[in-house]
The first five atom37 places (N, CA, C, CB, O) and aatype in JSON, in Angstrom:
{
  "aatype": [12, 5, 7, 3, 1, 9, 10, 11, 6, 10, 7, 5, 1, 10, 5, 11, 10, 7, 1, 5, 16, 3, 10, 9, 0, 1, 13, 7, 7, 6, 6, 13, 9, 9, 10, 10, 14, 2, 16, 3, 19, 2, 0, 0, 15, 10, 13, 0, 0, 5, 10, 8, 11, 10, 19, 15, 16, 9, 5, 19, 2, 2, 16, 14, 9, 16, 19, 15, 9, 7, 9, 16, 9, 15, 3, 7, 15, 5, 2, 10, 8, 8, 10, 15, 5, 5, 0, 3, 6, 0, 10, 18, 10, 0, 11, 2, 11, 7, 1, 2, 1, 16, 6, 9, 18, 15],
  "atom_mask": [
    [1, 1, 1, 1, 1],
    [1, 1, 1, 1, 1],
    [1, 1, 1, 0, 1],
    [1, 1, 1, 1, 1],
    [1, 1, 1, 1, 1],
    [1, 1, 1, 1, 1],
    [1, 1, 1, 1, 1],
    [1, 1, 1, 1, 1],
    [1, 1, 1, 1, 1],
    [1, 1, 1, 1, 1],
    [1, 1, 1, 0, 1],
    [1, 1, 1, 1, 1],
    [1, 1, 1, 1, 1],
    [1, 1, 1, 1, 1],
    [1, 1, 1, 1, 1],
    [1, 1, 1, 1, 1],
    [1, 1, 1, 1, 1],
    [1, 1, 1, 0, 1],
    [1, 1, 1, 1, 1],
    [1, 1, 1, 1, 1],
    [1, 1, 1, 1, 1],
    [1, 1, 1, 1, 1],
    [1, 1, 1, 1, 1],
    [1, 1, 1, 1, 1],
    [1, 1, 1, 1, 1],
    [1, 1, 1, 1, 1],
    [1, 1, 1, 1, 1],
    [1, 1, 1, 0, 1],
    [1, 1, 1, 0, 1],
    [1, 1, 1, 1, 1],
    [1, 1, 1, 1, 1],
    [1, 1, 1, 1, 1],
    [1, 1, 1, 1, 1],
    [1, 1, 1, 1, 1],
    [1, 1, 1, 1, 1],
    [1, 1, 1, 1, 1],
    [1, 1, 1, 1, 1],
    [1, 1, 1, 1, 1],
    [1, 1, 1, 1, 1],
    [1, 1, 1, 1, 1],
    [1, 1, 1, 1, 1],
    [1, 1, 1, 1, 1],
    [1, 1, 1, 1, 1],
    [1, 1, 1, 1, 1],
    [1, 1, 1, 1, 1],
    [1, 1, 1, 1, 1],
    [1, 1, 1, 1, 1],
    [1, 1, 1, 1, 1],
    [1, 1, 1, 1, 1],
    [1, 1, 1, 1, 1],
    [1, 1, 1, 1, 1],
    [1, 1, 1, 1, 1],
    [1, 1, 1, 1, 1],
    [1, 1, 1, 1, 1],
    [1, 1, 1, 1, 1],
    [1, 1, 1, 1, 1],
    [1, 1, 1, 1, 1],
    [1, 1, 1, 1, 1],
    [1, 1, 1, 1, 1],
    [1, 1, 1, 1, 1],
    [1, 1, 1, 1, 1],
    [1, 1, 1, 1, 1],
    [1, 1, 1, 1, 1],
    [1, 1, 1, 1, 1],
    [1, 1, 1, 1, 1],
    [1, 1, 1, 1, 1],
    [1, 1, 1, 1, 1],
    [1, 1, 1, 1, 1],
    [1, 1, 1, 1, 1],
    [1, 1, 1, 0, 1],
    [1, 1, 1, 1, 1],
    [1, 1, 1, 1, 1],
    [1, 1, 1, 1, 1],
    [1, 1, 1, 1, 1],
    [1, 1, 1, 1, 1],
    [1, 1, 1, 0, 1],
    [1, 1, 1, 1, 1],
    [1, 1, 1, 1, 1],
    [1, 1, 1, 1, 1],
    [1, 1, 1, 1, 1],
    [1, 1, 1, 1, 1],
    [1, 1, 1, 1, 1],
    [1, 1, 1, 1, 1],
    [1, 1, 1, 1, 1],
    [1, 1, 1, 1, 1],
    [1, 1, 1, 1, 1],
    [1, 1, 1, 1, 1],
    [1, 1, 1, 1, 1],
    [1, 1, 1, 1, 1],
    [1, 1, 1, 1, 1],
    [1, 1, 1, 1, 1],
    [1, 1, 1, 1, 1],
    [1, 1, 1, 1, 1],
    [1, 1, 1, 1, 1],
    [1, 1, 1, 1, 1],
    [1, 1, 1, 1, 1],
    [1, 1, 1, 1, 1],
    [1, 1, 1, 0, 1],
    [1, 1, 1, 1, 1],
    [1, 1, 1, 1, 1],
    [1, 1, 1, 1, 1],
    [1, 1, 1, 1, 1],
    [1, 1, 1, 1, 1],
    [1, 1, 1, 1, 1],
    [1, 1, 1, 1, 1],
    [1, 1, 1, 1, 1]
  ],
  "atom_positions": [
    [[-28.11, 3.9, 3.85], [-27.06, 3.34, 4.52], [-27.35, 1.56, 4.4], [-27.04, 4.03, 6.15], [-28.32, 0.85, 4.68]],
    [[-26.15, 1.34, 3.92], [-25.99, -0.45, 3.41], [-26.63, -1.21, 5.11], [-23.54, -1.1, 2.94], [-27.5, -2.07, 5.28]],
    [[-25.78, -0.45, 6.13], [-26.26, -1.72, 7.43], [-27.75, -1.61, 7.59], [0.0, 0.0, 0.0], [-28.47, -2.56, 7.9]],
    [[-28.17, -0.35, 7.37], [-29.59, -0.33, 7.89], [-30.66, -0.99, 6.91], [-30.01, 1.18, 8.16], [-31.82, -1.2, 7.26]],
    [[-30.09, -1.33, 5.47], [-30.97, -1.83, 4.92], [-30.95, -3.49, 4.56], [-31.05, -1.01, 3.94], [-31.85, -4.19, 4.09]],
    [[-29.67, -3.84, 4.94], [-29.37, -5.25, 5.65], [-30.14, -5.55, 6.62], [-28.1, -5.4, 6.23], [-30.7, -6.64, 6.48]],
    [[-30.43, -4.87, 7.72], [-30.81, -5.16, 9.01], [-32.63, -5.14, 8.6], [-30.11, -3.87, 10.27], [-33.36, -5.95, 9.17]],
    [[-33.08, -4.37, 7.79], [-34.1, -4.56, 7.49], [-35.01, -5.54, 6.48], [-34.13, -3.69, 7.38], [-36.15, -6.01, 6.52]],
    [[-33.95, -5.57, 5.6], [-34.06, -7.04, 4.68], [-33.86, -8.43, 5.68], [-32.63, -7.07, 3.36], [-34.48, -9.47, 5.48]],
    [[-32.94, -8.26, 6.69], [-32.87, -9.67, 7.33], [-34.32, -9.82, 8.3], [-31.32, -9.82, 8.36], [-34.82, -10.94, 8.39]],
    [[-34.73, -9.06, 8.76], [-35.88, -8.82, 9.76], [-36.72, -9.32, 8.84], [0.0, 0.0, 0.0], [-37.31, -10.35, 9.15]],
    [[-36.97, -8.73, 7.51], [-38.29, -9.41, 7.05], [-37.94, -10.99, 6.74], [-38.93, -8.61, 5.61], [-38.69, -11.89, 7.12]],
    [[-37.11, -11.17, 6.24], [-36.68, -12.73, 5.77], [-36.55, -13.35, 7.0], [-35.21, -12.94, 4.88], [-36.91, -14.52, 6.85]],
    [[-36.21, -13.12, 8.19], [-36.09, -13.92, 9.42], [-37.67, -14.0, 10.01], [-34.95, -13.17, 10.53], [-37.7, -14.77, 10.97]],
    [[-38.8, -13.49, 9.74], [-40.13, -13.49, 9.97], [-40.53, -14.15, 8.97], [-40.77, -12.3, 10.14], [-41.16, -15.14, 9.34]],
    [[-40.45, -14.06, 7.74], [-40.96, -15.26, 6.74], [-40.53, -17.15, 7.1], [-40.13, -14.77, 5.13], [-41.06, -18.18, 6.7]],
    [[-39.27, -16.88, 8.05], [-38.61, -17.96, 8.31], [-39.15, -18.67, 9.25], [-37.46, -17.74, 8.56], [-39.17, -19.9, 9.26]],
    [[-39.57, -18.01, 10.03], [-40.13, -18.2, 11.78], [-41.55, -18.7, 11.97], [0.0, 0.0, 0.0], [-42.3, -18.21, 11.13]],
    [[-42.01, -19.34, 12.63], [-43.55, -19.9, 12.7], [-44.22, -18.63, 13.36], [-43.78, -21.47, 13.75], [-43.76, -17.52, 13.63]],
    [[-45.27, -19.11, 13.5], [-46.28, -18.22, 14.1], [-46.16, -18.05, 15.71], [-47.71, -18.8, 13.72], [-46.69, -17.13, 16.34]],
    [[-45.42, -19.04, 16.26], [-45.09, -19.67, 17.46], [-43.78, -18.72, 18.12], [-44.7, -21.33, 17.11], [-43.63, -18.36, 19.29]],
    [[-42.98, -18.48, 17.04], [-41.37, -18.11, 17.19], [-41.54, -16.6, 17.8], [-40.36, -18.14, 15.48], [-42.45, -15.84, 17.44]],
    [[-40.52, -16.27, 18.79], [-40.15, -14.41, 18.48], [-39.04, -14.22, 18.12], [-40.2, -13.34, 19.65], [-38.11, -14.81, 18.67]],
    [[-38.86, -13.34, 17.09], [-37.81, -12.91, 16.59], [-37.61, -11.12, 16.57], [-37.84, -13.58, 15.29], [-38.35, -10.36, 15.94]],
    [[-36.76, -10.82, 17.19], [-36.36, -9.73, 17.55], [-35.15, -8.87, 17.69], [-36.7, -9.79, 18.24], [-34.37, -9.36, 18.51]],
    [[-34.81, -7.91, 17.23], [-33.5, -7.2, 17.48], [-32.98, -6.87, 18.44], [-33.38, -6.33, 17.08], [-33.42, -5.8, 18.86]],
    [[-31.88, -7.48, 19.25], [-31.37, -7.33, 20.25], [-30.06, -6.63, 20.55], [-31.41, -8.29, 20.57], [-29.03, -7.1, 21.05]],
    [[-30.31, -5.51, 20.17], [-28.9, -5.04, 19.77], [-28.68, -4.44, 18.87], [0.0, 0.0, 0.0], [-29.58, -4.48, 18.03]],
    [[-27.31, -3.47, 18.44], [-26.91, -3.17, 17.43], [-27.26, -4.3, 16.09], [0.0, 0.0, 0.0], [-28.08, -3.96, 15.24]],
    [[-26.74, -5.31, 16.02], [-26.69, -6.31, 14.73], [-27.24, -7.54, 15.08], [-25.23, -6.61, 14.17], [-27.4, -8.44, 14.26]],
    [[-27.52, -7.61, 16.19], [-27.99, -8.94, 16.89], [-29.61, -9.21, 17.0], [-27.41, -8.9, 18.41], [-30.38, -8.32, 17.37]],
    [[-29.92, -10.12, 16.76], [-31.34, -10.99, 16.93], [-31.31, -11.69, 17.78], [-31.8, -11.81, 15.96], [-30.18, -12.05, 18.13]],
    [[-32.53, -12.25, 18.55], [-32.91, -13.16, 19.26], [-33.85, -13.58, 19.08], [-32.89, -13.02, 20.17], [-34.91, -12.97, 19.17]],
    [[-33.67, -15.06, 18.69], [-34.75, -15.97, 17.92], [-34.98, -17.36, 18.99], [-34.04, -16.52, 16.17], [-34.14, -18.23, 19.2]],
    [[-36.58, -17.25, 19.67], [-36.69, -18.28, 20.46], [-37.97, -19.06, 19.48], [-37.02, -17.78, 22.17], [-38.86, -18.58, 18.78]],
    [[-37.59, -20.45, 19.79], [-38.35, -21.3, 19.4], [-38.96, -22.14, 20.18], [-37.87, -21.82, 18.7], [-38.41, -23.21, 20.41]],
    [[-40.35, -21.8, 20.8], [-40.8, -22.87, 21.48], [-41.09, -24.14, 21.15], [-41.6, -22.59, 21.88], [-41.66, -24.24, 20.06]],
    [[-40.85, -25.29, 21.8], [-40.68, -26.64, 21.81], [-39.96, -27.44, 20.34], [-42.12, -27.14, 22.13], [-40.28, -28.28, 19.5]],
    [[-38.95, -26.68, 20.64], [-37.86, -27.08, 19.5], [-36.59, -27.74, 19.88], [-37.39, -25.86, 18.76], [-35.79, -27.08, 20.54]],
    [[-36.32, -28.94, 19.57], [-34.96, -30.0, 20.4], [-33.98, -29.26, 19.47], [-34.95, -32.22, 20.17], [-34.16, -28.66, 18.41]],
    [[-33.16, -29.44, 20.02], [-31.64, -29.27, 19.41], [-31.45, -29.6, 18.03], [-30.62, -30.15, 20.12], [-30.72, -28.94, 17.29]],
    [[-32.07, -30.6, 17.66], [-31.9, -30.98, 16.12], [-32.64, -29.95, 15.32], [-32.51, -32.5, 15.74], [-32.18, -29.3, 14.39]],
    [[-33.98, -29.9, 15.86], [-34.94, -28.78, 14.88], [-34.12, -27.46, 15.03], [-36.78, -28.48, 15.51], [-34.09, -26.74, 14.04]],
    [[-33.39, -27.01, 16.24], [-32.87, -25.68, 16.15], [-31.54, -25.59, 15.28], [-32.63, -25.17, 17.57], [-31.07, -24.51, 14.94]],
    [[-30.97, -26.83, 14.94], [-29.74, -26.76, 14.09], [-30.5, -26.81, 12.75], [-28.55, -28.04, 14.34], [-30.03, -26.04, 11.9]],
    [[-31.45, -27.47, 12.41], [-31.98, -27.22, 11.31], [-32.45, -25.86, 10.87], [-32.82, -27.98, 11.27], [-32.15, -25.42, 9.77]],
    [[-33.22, -25.18, 11.76], [-33.37, -23.79, 11.55], [-32.14, -23.09, 11.44], [-34.13, -23.22, 12.54], [-32.15, -22.1, 10.7]],
    [[-31.15, -23.35, 11.96], [-29.85, -22.33, 11.77], [-29.21, -22.46, 10.28], [-28.56, -22.73, 12.94], [-28.7, -21.52, 9.66]],
    [[-29.3, -23.35, 9.98], [-29.02, -24.16, 8.69], [-29.72, -23.51, 7.54], [-29.52, -25.68, 8.82], [-29.19, -23.32, 6.44]],
    [[-31.07, -23.14, 7.91], [-31.55, -22.45, 6.69], [-31.65, -20.91, 6.99], [-32.99, -23.05, 6.24], [-31.94, -20.09, 6.12]],
    [[-31.37, -20.58, 8.35], [-30.95, -19.21, 8.41], [-29.7, -18.84, 7.74], [-30.84, -18.83, 9.71], [-29.47, -17.75, 7.21]],
    [[-28.94, -19.84, 7.8], [-27.45, -19.58, 7.15], [-27.32, -19.39, 5.65], [-26.52, -20.81, 7.45], [-26.56, -18.7, 4.98]],
    [[-28.51, -20.4, 5.27], [-28.68, -20.03, 3.66], [-29.43, -18.92, 2.92], [-29.26, -21.05, 3.11], [-29.28, -18.5, 1.78]],
    [[-30.52, -18.47, 4.16], [-31.21, -17.41, 3.65], [-30.52, -16.11, 3.6], [-32.33, -17.29, 4.34], [-30.64, -15.33, 2.65]],
    [[-29.66, -15.86, 4.82], [-28.77, -14.73, 5.19], [-27.62, -14.66, 3.82], [-27.97, -15.08, 6.86], [-27.17, -13.64, 3.29]],
    [[-27.38, -15.91, 3.54], [-26.27, -15.98, 2.08], [-26.83, -15.08, 1.07], [-26.14, -17.63, 1.24], [-26.11, -14.33, 0.42]],
    [[-28.43, -15.15, 0.89], [-28.63, -14.67, -0.25], [-28.76, -12.98, -0.32], [-29.79, -15.38, -0.7], [-28.93, -12.47, -1.42]],
    [[-28.64, -11.95, 1.14], [-28.32, -11.0, 0.88], [-26.74, -10.63, 0.72], [-28.96, -10.45, 1.62], [-25.89, -11.37, 1.21]],
    [[-26.47, -9.66, 0.13], [-25.15, -9.08, -0.87], [-25.26, -7.56, -0.41], [-25.39, -9.28, -2.9], [-26.28, -6.88, -0.27]],
    [[-23.9, -7.23, -0.2], [-23.32, -6.07, -0.21], [-21.9, -6.1, -1.12], [-23.15, -5.68, 1.26], [-20.91, -6.84, -1.18]],
    [[-22.33, -4.98, -1.76], [-21.05, -5.1, -3.08], [-21.07, -6.8, -3.85], [-19.05, -4.85, -2.13], [-20.04, -7.47, -3.82]],
    [[-21.87, -7.16, -4.26], [-21.99, -8.26, -4.76], [-21.26, -9.75, -3.83], [-21.43, -7.92, -6.11], [-20.82, -10.82, -4.25]],
    [[-21.38, -9.29, -2.71], [-20.59, -10.45, -1.65], [-21.68, -10.86, -0.77], [-19.21, -9.8, -0.59], [-22.27, -9.94, -0.21]],
    [[-22.07, -12.02, -0.52], [-22.87, -12.34, 0.53], [-22.47, -12.15, 1.66], [-23.22, -13.4, 0.53], [-21.27, -12.17, 1.94]],
    [[-23.47, -11.92, 2.56], [-23.2, -11.74, 4.24], [-23.39, -13.19, 4.79], [-24.42, -10.57, 5.1], [-23.91, -14.19, 4.29]],
    [[-22.89, -13.0, 5.8], [-22.59, -14.36, 6.7], [-23.16, -14.09, 8.02], [-20.93, -14.76, 6.91], [-23.22, -12.92, 8.41]],
    [[-23.56, -14.95, 8.69], [-24.24, -14.85, 10.45], [-23.35, -15.86, 11.09], [-26.18, -15.41, 10.77], [-22.89, -16.75, 10.38]],
    [[-23.08, -15.79, 12.29], [-22.47, -16.45, 13.18], [-23.86, -16.71, 14.35], [-21.05, -15.55, 13.67], [-24.4, -15.73, 14.87]],
    [[-24.24, -17.9, 14.62], [-25.21, -18.35, 15.53], [-24.95, -19.17, 16.97], [-25.97, -19.11, 14.74], [-24.28, -20.2, 17.03]],
    [[-25.46, -18.68, 17.87], [-25.65, -19.33, 19.22], [-26.7, -20.01, 19.23], [0.0, 0.0, 0.0], [-27.59, -19.79, 18.41]],
    [[-26.8, -21.13, 20.33], [-28.22, -22.15, 20.23], [-27.86, -22.34, 21.99], [-28.16, -24.05, 18.85], [-26.79, -22.47, 22.59]],
    [[-29.22, -22.29, 22.42], [-28.98, -22.67, 23.82], [-30.62, -23.44, 23.8], [-28.59, -21.14, 25.11], [-31.6, -23.02, 23.18]],
    [[-30.56, -24.54, 24.57], [-32.03, -25.13, 24.71], [-32.27, -25.15, 26.36], [-32.16, -26.85, 23.98], [-31.51, -25.25, 27.32]],
    [[-33.59, -25.0, 26.21], [-34.13, -24.66, 27.81], [-34.69, -25.86, 28.2], [-35.33, -23.42, 28.01], [-35.33, -26.68, 27.56]],
    [[-34.29, -25.82, 29.56], [-34.81, -27.4, 30.09], [-35.98, -27.08, 30.88], [-33.64, -28.34, 31.15], [-36.65, -27.9, 31.49]],
    [[-36.26, -25.43, 30.81], [-37.72, -24.89, 31.39], [-37.55, -24.52, 32.71], [0.0, 0.0, 0.0], [-38.46, -24.03, 33.37]],
    [[-36.35, -24.74, 33.17], [-35.87, -24.22, 34.88], [-34.99, -22.6, 34.62], [-34.39, -25.75, 35.81], [-34.74, -21.81, 35.53]],
    [[-34.66, -22.43, 33.26], [-33.61, -21.32, 33.13], [-34.66, -19.61, 32.96], [-32.46, -21.79, 31.41], [-35.86, -19.8, 32.79]],
    [[-34.41, -18.85, 33.0], [-34.95, -17.44, 32.72], [-34.44, -17.21, 31.31], [-34.4, -16.25, 33.81], [-33.62, -17.87, 30.68]],
    [[-35.13, -16.09, 30.94], [-34.87, -15.45, 29.35], [-33.27, -14.81, 29.64], [-36.28, -13.9, 28.79], [-32.55, -14.88, 28.64]],
    [[-32.76, -14.31, 30.61], [-31.75, -13.66, 31.14], [-30.43, -14.81, 30.89], [-32.15, -13.23, 32.75], [-29.39, -14.66, 30.24]],
    [[-30.88, -15.88, 31.58], [-30.05, -17.07, 31.62], [-29.76, -17.56, 30.42], [-30.58, -18.08, 32.33], [-28.6, -17.81, 30.1]],
    [[-31.07, -17.81, 29.38], [-30.85, -18.31, 28.09], [-30.19, -17.48, 27.06], [-32.01, -18.68, 27.61], [-29.39, -17.93, 26.25]],
    [[-30.55, -16.28, 27.14], [-29.9, -15.03, 26.57], [-28.11, -15.73, 26.72], [-30.38, -13.28, 27.75], [-27.42, -16.38, 25.93]],
    [[-27.85, -15.25, 28.05], [-26.57, -15.48, 28.2], [-25.26, -16.61, 27.83], [-26.7, -15.38, 29.16], [-24.05, -16.42, 27.75]],
    [[-26.14, -17.9, 27.66], [-25.94, -18.89, 27.32], [-26.03, -19.15, 25.79], [-26.62, -19.5, 28.04], [-25.63, -20.21, 25.32]],
    [[-26.54, -18.19, 25.05], [-26.97, -18.43, 23.61], [-25.8, -17.57, 23.19], [-28.62, -17.94, 23.07], [-25.23, -17.88, 22.15]],
    [[-25.33, -16.41, 23.96], [-24.36, -15.28, 23.89], [-23.15, -16.27, 23.59], [-24.22, -14.23, 25.36], [-22.58, -16.49, 22.52]],
    [[-22.89, -16.9, 25.13], [-21.31, -17.54, 24.79], [-21.39, -18.59, 23.7], [-20.56, -18.35, 26.19], [-20.45, -18.64, 22.91]],
    [[-22.48, -19.51, 23.56], [-22.05, -19.89, 22.18], [-21.81, -19.19, 21.17], [-22.72, -20.53, 21.7], [-20.91, -19.57, 20.42]],
    [[-22.58, -17.91, 20.85], [-22.22, -17.17, 19.44], [-21.05, -16.66, 19.28], [-22.98, -16.1, 19.13], [-20.52, -16.71, 18.17]],
    [[-20.36, -16.02, 20.47], [-18.82, -15.75, 20.72], [-17.86, -17.17, 20.41], [-18.63, -15.24, 22.46], [-16.77, -17.12, 19.84]],
    [[-18.39, -18.19, 20.82], [-17.64, -19.4, 20.23], [-17.66, -19.5, 18.89], [-18.11, -20.64, 20.69], [-16.67, -19.7, 18.19]],
    [[-18.85, -19.36, 18.47], [-19.08, -19.23, 16.85], [-18.13, -18.43, 16.14], [-20.42, -18.6, 16.5], [-17.57, -18.89, 15.14]],
    [[-17.84, -17.02, 16.65], [-17.5, -16.07, 16.03], [-15.5, -16.43, 16.01], [-18.24, -14.62, 16.88], [-14.7, -16.25, 15.09]],
    [[-15.31, -16.89, 17.18], [-13.77, -17.17, 17.43], [-13.57, -18.26, 16.71], [-13.26, -17.42, 18.9], [-12.48, -18.2, 16.15]],
    [[-14.47, -19.74, 16.35], [-13.94, -20.41, 15.53], [-14.09, -20.28, 13.97], [-14.23, -21.42, 15.92], [-14.09, -21.2, 13.15]],
    [[-14.21, -19.03, 13.75], [-14.18, -18.63, 12.16], [-15.32, -18.05, 11.65], [0.0, 0.0, 0.0], [-15.28, -17.81, 10.44]],
    [[-16.36, -17.75, 12.27], [-17.45, -16.91, 12.02], [-18.05, -17.8, 10.75], [-17.0, -15.23, 11.71], [-17.46, -18.68, 10.12]],
    [[-19.8, -17.14, 10.51], [-20.16, -17.9, 9.91], [-20.3, -19.2, 10.13], [-19.74, -17.72, 9.24], [-20.02, -20.09, 9.33]],
    [[-20.82, -19.35, 11.45], [-21.07, -20.78, 11.89], [-22.13, -21.24, 12.78], [-20.02, -21.21, 12.46], [-23.03, -20.4, 12.8]],
    [[-22.35, -22.11, 13.43], [-23.57, -22.33, 14.55], [-22.72, -23.02, 15.58], [-25.04, -23.37, 14.02], [-21.88, -23.91, 15.42]],
    [[-23.08, -22.48, 16.53], [-22.4, -23.5, 17.9], [-23.61, -23.35, 18.94], [-20.63, -22.79, 18.79], [-24.33, -22.37, 19.05]],
    [[-23.67, -24.68, 19.76], [-24.65, -24.89, 20.64], [-23.78, -24.87, 21.79], [-25.53, -26.13, 20.42], [-22.76, -25.55, 21.87]],
    [[-24.22, -24.02, 22.76], [-24.21, -23.92, 24.47], [-24.18, -25.58, 24.96], [-25.91, -22.98, 25.18], [-25.07, -26.39, 24.69]],
    [[-23.23, -25.81, 25.55], [-23.16, -27.24, 26.37], [-21.78, -26.46, 27.18], [-22.81, -29.12, 25.22], [-21.15, -27.05, 28.05]]
  ]
}
């Protein structure tokens, strides 16, 4: 199936893009969660830009795929559940604003 191929290819490319300290995991059907320790909002935004470029190299029927990204930054007081909720809110904002974009939780 195309979907399985895309998810596998994306997972492999994400592993190459991430650092050894990053956690990259599939988080549901077609969602991934990426934890970037010791990363500020500027570095996270740069990572997201690289991710958009990387994802666009994967094609389905000669059409590049796209990705919507939600970013949140931890101040150290939130747990993983809270952070994932914040990132999810930013993700849905990105989708609602037209997809294939990055939004930062505020």
